[in-house]
N, C-alpha and C positions, 0 to 999 in steps of 0.2 A: 739570807739576810739575818736570820736569828743567830747564826753562828758568828756573823760579823759583829752583831750587837753584844754578844757575850764576850768576845775578845776585846772590844773597845770599852766595855763596861758602861754602855749607854742603855737607856730604857727602850726595850723592844716595842712597847706600845706606841711610843712617840714615832718610832721608825715606821710602824704599820699605818699610823695616822698620816704621815707624810707620803707614804707610798700610795695610799688611797686618795689623797688630794692631788697627786701628780696627774696632769692631763695626758690622755693617750693620743697617739699620733693620728689615727684614722678619724674618730669622731670629733676630736678636739675637746672632748670632755673628760673629766676625771671619773673614776668609778662612783665616788660619792655624789657627784653632780648627776650622773645618770640615774642613780638610785633615789636620791632625795630631791633632785631638781634644784639644788643650791650647793654652794661650797660650805664645808664645815670649817670650824676654827682650827688653825694649826699654829705651829711655833714660828713658821716663816712668814714674814710680811709679804703680801702679794699685791700687785697692782690690779685694781678692779677693772676688768674689761667686760664688756657685754657679751653674753653668750649669743651664738647665732640664733637660737630660738627667741631670746629676748629682743634681738635686733629686728627679727621678722615681725614680732608682735608690735613693737614700737612703730615700725614702718606701716603696718596695717592700721594702727590707731591714727597716725598722721594722715593717711589716705581717707579714712572715714571722716575725720575732722575737716579736712579740706573740702570734701564733698558736701558736708553739712553747712559749712560756712558760705558756700555759694548761694544758698537760698535763704539763709537765716537773716532776720531783720533785727534792728535795734529795738528794744522794748520802748513803747511810747510812754512818755510822762506828760499827760495832758492835765491842764489846770481848768478850773471853772471859767466859763465865758471865753474859751479858746475857740476860734473859728476852725471848722473842719469840713471835709467832704465825707459823707458816709454812704454806704450802699443800702438802699432801701429794699430792693428785691434783686435776686441774682441776675436776671436778664434785663433789668432796667438801668438807666444811667445813674451816676452818682449824684447825690443831692447835697446842698449846702446846709449847714447847721452849726449850732453852738453847743459846746459841752456844758451840761448842767451839773452832773455829778460824775465822779471818776473814782475807780478803785484799780486794783492791779491789772485785771484783764478786761473788765466791762466798763462801759461808759453809758450814761444816759444823755442822749443828744436831742436837743430841741431843734426841729426843722424850721424852715422859713415860714411854714404854715402854722407855727406854734403847736405842733404835735410832738409829743415826746416818744422817743424810741430807745430801747435798750439794745446796744450793739457791742459785739466783741471788738477788741482792739485790732483784730485782723481786718475788720470791715470799716475802719476809720483811717482817714489820711489828713494830717494837719495841713492848714493853708494859712497864708498871710492875708488873704482877701477878707475884708470885713463883711460880716453877715448881718442883715437887718431882719428881725423877726416881726411878722405882722401879728397883731392881736386880733384874732377872729371871734373872740367871745362877744356876744351881744351886750349892748348897754343895759344895765339893770336899773329899773325904776322902782322906787318904793311906793307904798300906798299914798303917802303924803304928796308925792310929786305928781300923781295922776290928776288930770283936770277933774273938777267936780261934776261936769256934765257927762263924763264917760259912763255909759250904761254897761250893765253886767253882760248883756248879749254881745257887745263889742269885744269884751274880753274873751268870750267863748270862741269867737271866730279864729283866734290864734291857737286853739287847742287841736291836737291831731284828731282825725275823724273817729278813731276807735274809742276815745275817751269822752266824746261829746255827749253821748246819750246819758252818761252818769251826771254830767254837768247840767244838762237840760232838766233831768229829774230833780236835781237839787234846787235848780232855779224855780221850778214850779212849786216845790215845797215851801220855798221862801215867800213866793207871791201868794200862795193859797195854803195857809197852815192846816186846813182841814183835809187836804189831799194826801194820799199815801203813795 
């Protein structure tokens, strides 16, 4: 080949470049493709075709994507006051609720019992059924609203048993300032 280049007065390095870019019959790859894993630039324009290795890689990627897409879900975009079903505990049935706050993955859901839960979007399903939330908080009364004949002992009856002895002691101190 070198003699041929000398006789035709062409560049021998261009000839070597083209020789190395020419695909072999058995593997279907050129020596530069086998060595570098890609084609090098040459003087001849070539039609780009996928190598068998790249075709296998692309087929494998398509297979993995197809398998992933079978179980993938669309990301939820929930707004405040949107009715949802959410999972309270793994073995328990789903409960109704309303979204109170929402970010990318987590939501704060208020159940029908007016209890707030922080749940991942995986444990939330939107619904079109309206949800009514019960307010379970007790009514609050101020001192001015209490009747004048209410005695302090009547107020103590509503206090848990563990705290009553402290209230009784304080009551006796109020009634008898000399007692300690």
